N, C-alpha and C positions, 0 to 999 in steps of 0.2 A: 101455572103459566100456560096460556094458549099458544098454539103453533103460530109461527110468524106469518103475517099476511103478505109480506114482500120478501123476496130473496135479496139479501144485502151482500155486497161483495166484500170479502175479507180485505181487499186492497184499499177500501175507502173509509174504513171505520177508524176514527182517530184514537180510540182507546187501545186499538191494536197497533196501528202504524206508528204511534209515538213510542211504543215499547219494543216492537219487532220489525225487522226488515224481512219482507217476503222475498225469498231467493228464487224458488222455482216450484212448479206444480209437480208433485210426485205421482199421485194416483187419484182415480175417481172410483167410487162404488155406488151402490144403489142409493145410499142415504148420505154420502159425505164425499168431500174432496179433501185431499191431504197435500199440504205444502211444506217445503223445507224453508226454515226461516232462521234468523239470527237475532238473539236478544241484544238490543242496542247497548244496554248498560254494561255487559261483560263479554259480549261476543260469543256466548254459548249457542251452539247450533241446536235447534228445536224442530219438532214437527208441529204444525198447526193444522188441526183437523176441523174443518168447517162442516158441521152436521146440519143437514137440511130437514131432517125429520124430528119433530118435537119429542116423540116417545123414545126414539133411539138416543137422542141427546140426554134426556132425563135419566134413562137407564145407565148410560155410560158414565155420566158424571157421578151418579150415586154410587155405582160399583167402584169406581176409581177412588172415591173418597174413603170408602170402607177398606179397600185393599192397600191404601197408602202405606208404604214401608215394606211391602212384601217383595222380597228379593227377586222373584221370578215373575213379576207383574210390571208392565210398563208404568213409569212414573208420570203422574200428572202434575205439572208445575202450577197451572192455574187455568181458569176458564173465563170466558166472557159470554154473557147471555142476558139479553133483555127481551121483553115480551114480543117486540116487533122485529126481532132479528134471529138469524140462524145462530146456533151456539158455535163458539170456537173454543176448542179444547187444546191447550198447549201441553205437549207431551215431550218426554225425552226423545231425542232423535237416534234411531238405530238403523244402520245402513242396509242390513240384509235380513232375510228371513229363512226359515227352515226349508221352504220350497226351493229357494235359490241354492242352498247347500246341497239338497238332493239332486237338483239338475246338474250342478257343478261336478258332482261325483261321477256322473255318467255311468257307463257300464262297469267301472271299477267298483262302484259301491262305496259305502262309508265304512271305515275301520270299526270293528266290533267295540273296541274301547271307547271310541268317539260316540258311537250310537248309545252306549250305556250312559255316558255323561250327558248327552243331549236329552235322553229319555228321563233321566232322574230330575233334570231341571224342569222339563215339561210337566212331569207329575207334581213337582213342587208348586208350580204356578196354578195348576188345576186344584191341588189340595188347598192352597190359600183361598181359592174361591169357595170350595165346598165347606171348609172350616167356618167361613163367614156366611153360609147359607146363600151362596150365589151359584147359579147354574149358568155357565157360559153360553151354551147352545150354538156355538159356531166354531168348534175346534177343527182346525185344518192347518196344514203346514204354513200357509201364508200369514196366519195369525200368531205364529211363534216367531218373534223377532229376535235377532241375535246381535249383541253389542260387539264392538271392536275387540274386546278382550274375552269373547266367547260365552258371555252370560246370556242364556235363553230367557226371554220375557214374553209372557202371554199378553196379547193386545186385542183390540177391537171388541169392546164390551157393549156395542149397540143392541145386541139381541139378548142380553142377559135376562135371567129371571131371578128376582130377589125374593127369596122365600121368607115370609113373615109369619110369626106365630103369635 
């Protein structure tokens, strides 16, 4: 698949807008914009990641397919991608990340037991990658998302290296 020749808006693509309501823009990065959305069929809140770079989209989709079912890796519900459009990856929605937890702790710091729990889950996510010959290449607190019930999940696979033998 060649890179898209035109940047298409996530808001005007019927294959997306008939299944998802776009609620608000969450963030922008070098290669993508992320939106919070709601699946119309059941009301599930999701993250819709519109990836503008062909290689990043390909890497992220491939990695998330391989890592499907890994407890400490963000879950990909589905994706939309045609040759003339940016990819849109529908992911589970997680409200916060490790960077926000660290900032929120301030000068008090994070309790040692909590640090151990967070670290074990982070290592589990990275181990899932390495076990499947995937090198993440962008490990940072902002890429470790945290669910409402405290599960840490590795995200943002646009820079991964898939090692093939």
